[in-house]
C-alpha positions as CSV (number, residue, x, y, z in Angstrom):
1,M,27.2,4.9,25.4
2,Q,29.1,1.9,25.1
3,R,27.8,-1.4,24.0
4,F,28.8,-3.6,27.1
5,E,26.2,-0.8,28.9
6,A,23.6,-1.2,27.0
7,A,23.7,-4.6,26.9
8,R,23.8,-4.5,30.9
9,L,20.8,-2.3,30.8
10,G,18.9,-4.6,28.0
11,L,18.9,-2.1,25.6
12,S,19.0,-3.7,22.5
13,H,20.7,-0.2,20.7
14,Y,23.3,1.9,21.3
15,N,25.1,5.1,19.9
16,T,28.7,5.9,20.8
17,G,28.7,9.2,18.9
18,I,31.5,8.0,16.2
19,A,31.0,7.7,12.8
20,C,30.7,4.2,11.6
21,K,33.7,3.2,8.5
22,H,31.1,4.5,6.0
23,G,30.3,8.0,8.0
24,H,27.0,7.6,9.6
25,I,26.9,8.5,13.2
26,S,23.8,6.3,14.0
27,S,22.8,3.9,16.8
28,R,24.3,0.7,16.5
29,R,22.5,-3.0,17.4
30,V,23.9,-4.3,20.7
31,N,23.9,-8.3,19.4
32,D,26.3,-7.5,16.0
33,R,27.1,-3.9,16.4
34,V,25.9,-3.3,12.8
35,C,25.3,0.9,12.0
36,M,21.7,1.4,12.0
37,A,21.8,3.8,8.7
38,C,24.3,1.0,6.8
39,D,21.5,-1.1,7.5
40,R,18.8,0.4,5.9
41,V,21.1,1.5,3.0
42,N,21.6,-2.1,2.5
43,K,18.0,-3.1,2.9
44,K,17.0,-0.5,0.4
45,Q,19.5,-1.8,-2.0
46,Y,18.6,-5.2,-1.2
47,A,14.5,-4.8,-2.4
48,V,16.0,-2.9,-5.2
49,D,17.7,-5.6,-6.5
50,N,15.6,-8.7,-5.3
51,P,12.0,-7.4,-5.5
52,E,10.6,-11.0,-6.2
53,K,12.5,-12.1,-3.3
54,V,10.9,-9.3,-0.7
55,V,7.7,-9.9,-2.2
56,I,7.4,-13.5,-1.1
57,K,9.0,-13.0,2.5
58,K,6.4,-10.1,2.9
59,Q,3.6,-12.5,2.0
60,N,5.0,-15.4,4.0
61,E,5.3,-13.6,6.9
62,Y,1.6,-12.1,6.5
63,S,0.3,-15.8,6.1
64,R,2.5,-16.8,9.1
65,N,0.8,-13.9,11.3
66,R,-2.3,-13.1,9.7
67,E,-4.3,-13.2,12.5
68,K,-2.2,-10.4,14.3
69,Y,-2.1,-8.1,11.2
70,L,-5.7,-8.6,10.8
71,A,-6.6,-7.6,14.9
72,T,-4.1,-4.6,14.3
73,K,-6.2,-3.5,11.3
74,K,-9.2,-3.9,13.3
75,D,-7.9,-1.9,16.4
76,Y,-6.3,0.6,14.4
77,R,-10.1,0.9,12.6
78,Q,-11.9,1.3,15.5
79,K,-9.5,4.0,17.5
80,N,-9.5,6.0,14.5
81,K,-13.5,6.3,13.0
82,G,-13.5,9.6,12.3
83,L,-10.6,9.2,9.9
84,I,-11.7,6.9,7.8
85,N,-15.2,8.4,7.6
86,A,-13.4,11.0,6.3
87,A,-11.5,9.2,4.1
88,V,-14.5,7.7,3.0
89,A,-16.2,11.0,2.7
90,S,-13.7,12.2,0.5
91,R,-13.3,9.2,-1.8
92,K,-17.3,9.7,-2.6
93,K,-17.3,13.3,-2.8
94,R,-14.0,12.8,-5.5
95,I,-16.7,10.0,-7.4
96,I,-19.3,12.8,-7.5
97,T,-17.5,15.0,-8.7
98,A,-15.6,12.7,-11.3
99,I,-18.8,12.0,-13.2
100,P,-18.9,14.6,-16.0
101,K,-22.5,16.4,-16.7
102,W,-22.9,14.6,-20.1
103,V,-23.6,11.0,-18.3
104,G,-27.0,9.8,-18.9
105,I,-29.0,7.6,-16.7
106,D,-27.9,4.6,-18.6
107,E,-24.5,5.3,-18.0
108,L,-25.1,5.5,-14.5
109,W,-27.0,2.3,-14.3
110,M,-24.1,0.8,-16.4
111,I,-21.2,1.6,-13.3
112,T,-24.0,0.7,-10.9
113,E,-23.4,-2.8,-13.2
114,V,-19.7,-3.3,-13.2
115,Y,-19.7,-2.9,-9.5
116,S,-22.4,-5.7,-9.1
117,I,-19.8,-7.9,-11.6
118,A,-17.2,-7.3,-9.2
119,T,-19.3,-8.7,-6.7
120,L,-20.2,-11.9,-8.5
121,R,-16.9,-12.5,-9.6
122,T,-15.7,-12.5,-6.1
123,K,-17.9,-14.9,-4.6
124,I,-17.5,-17.3,-7.9
125,F,-13.9,-17.3,-7.9
126,G,-13.3,-16.9,-4.1
127,F,-11.5,-14.3,-3.9
128,S,-11.7,-10.0,-4.3
129,W,-12.3,-8.4,-7.1
130,H,-12.5,-4.6,-7.7
131,V,-13.6,-2.2,-9.8
132,D,-10.5,0.0,-10.9
133,H,-10.5,3.5,-12.7
134,I,-8.1,2.5,-15.5
135,V,-7.0,6.5,-16.0
136,P,-6.9,6.7,-11.5
137,M,-9.3,9.5,-10.8
138,Q,-6.3,11.4,-9.1
139,G,-2.8,10.5,-10.9
140,K,-0.1,11.8,-11.0
141,L,0.2,12.8,-14.6
142,V,-3.6,12.4,-15.7
143,S,-7.1,12.2,-13.8
144,G,-10.0,10.0,-15.1
145,L,-13.3,10.4,-15.1
146,H,-15.9,7.9,-13.2
147,T,-17.2,6.9,-16.3
148,I,-18.2,3.4,-17.9
149,S,-15.2,3.5,-20.4
150,N,-12.9,4.3,-17.5
151,L,-13.7,1.3,-15.3
152,Q,-12.9,-2.6,-15.2
153,V,-13.5,-5.3,-13.2
154,I,-9.9,-6.6,-12.3
155,P,-8.4,-9.4,-9.5
156,A,-8.0,-6.7,-5.9
157,I,-4.5,-8.2,-6.0
158,E,-4.0,-6.6,-9.6
159,N,-6.1,-3.7,-8.6
160,L,-3.6,-3.0,-5.2
161,K,-0.2,-2.9,-7.4
162,K,-1.6,-0.7,-9.8
163,K,-1.7,1.9,-7.1
164,N,-2.4,5.1,-8.6
165,K,-0.8,4.6,-11.6
166,F,-1.2,5.1,-15.2
167,E,0.7,3.3,-17.8
168,V,0.6,4.9,-21.2
169,L,0.5,2.0,-23.7
170,N,1.6,2.2,-27.2
171,G,-1.2,3.7,-29.4
172,F,-3.0,5.2,-26.4
């Protein structure tokens, strides 16, 4: 399909079947004729070269459209209750199986206190705090246990940045 035909039909993209100057046979945008494969490559490279700018842009986008994002998230949760319940059940099972047999009642009490501290810090500071497993329970390199020595209370944003990664420190 030619660009003018796509524009006439009100489409945003068209595909000629002809390779761009970089060899991609991909659809192109009607308004500026940009190859979509080239555009993806350029965006990935920009994100690698400018990670802080990308983060700031995402944060600004979220803050401008926060209500829309929250509504979308709520809608997804309501439409996928079974999937979410299965994920929660799976995580609870992982936590239970990650508690070693040698953990006593005192240490189990301390673990519940760590979660209470996270809740208390959230109330005091006005932003969310998470209980983080220092060594992730399902890491790629290692898997940690659900013990008091593997838990820390950190700001939620730091926990979300960490994802499911474990960094080996000097001397550890």
